[in-house]
N, C-alpha and C positions, 0 to 999 in steps of 0.2 A: 290417625292423624287425618284432618282434613286438607281439603285442597288449598284452602285460604291459608292455612298455617304453613303449609308446605312453600306455597309461594312467598309469603312474608319472610321465611326462614332463607328462602333462596335469595331473596332481594337483598336480605341484610348480609348474606354472605358475600354477595357480588359488590355492595358497597363497602364492605370492609376490604375487599381486595383492592378495590379501585384506590380507597384512601391510603392503604399500604405503598401501592404504586406511585401517588403523588407524593407522599413523603419521601420515598426513595428518590424519586425524580427532583424533589427539592434539594435533598441532602447532596445530591451530585452536582447540582448547578452551584450550591454554596460552597462546596469543595473547589470547583473548577474556578469560581471566582475569586477564592482565597488564593489558589496556587497562582494566578494571572496576577492578583495585586502583590503577592511575594515577589514574583519574577520582576515585576516593575519597580519595586523598591529595590531590589538588587541591583538592576540595571542603573536606577537613578544613582545609587550610593557608588557605583563604580566611576560614573561620569563625573561625579563631585570630587572624588579623589583625584582622578585625572587632572580635571581643572585646577584644583589645590596644587598640584605638583608643577603644573605649567606656569601657576601665578608665582610659585617659590621661585622657578627658574628665571622668570621675567624679573623679579625683585632682586635676585642676586645678581643679575646681569646688569641691571640699572644701577643698582648699587656700585659696582665695579667700574662703571663707567663714571660715576660721580667721583669716586675716588681719583681716578685718572685726569678728570677735568680739575679737580682741586688740587692736584699736584702741579698740573701745568700751570694753574693760575700763581701759585706759590713760586714756582720756577720764574715766571714772567717777572713778578714784582721782586725777587731776587736779583734778577738780571737789570732789571731797570735800575735798582738801587746800587748795583756794582757789587754786591755780597755773593751772587752766584757763581756757580763754576764757569759759565759762559760770559766773560766780560767784553763789553762792547768797546 
């Protein structure tokens, strides 16, 4: 084997090793990005559920306040007409 062929083979082997290293690095980077994206999605999902629960509680409370206000208005009209429990 001539030294030219030996050097060509050695260069090819070194290039192949570098290519494999770069491929492995690219895979690791892609996996890390995937993991971070999955973590962000899970975090966002949890926050969305929390806000949904808070909104449901707020709407429930608001609905109850509306019922009490309507009942108070009905009682006021009844009292004004003299058909309520408290006659003036």
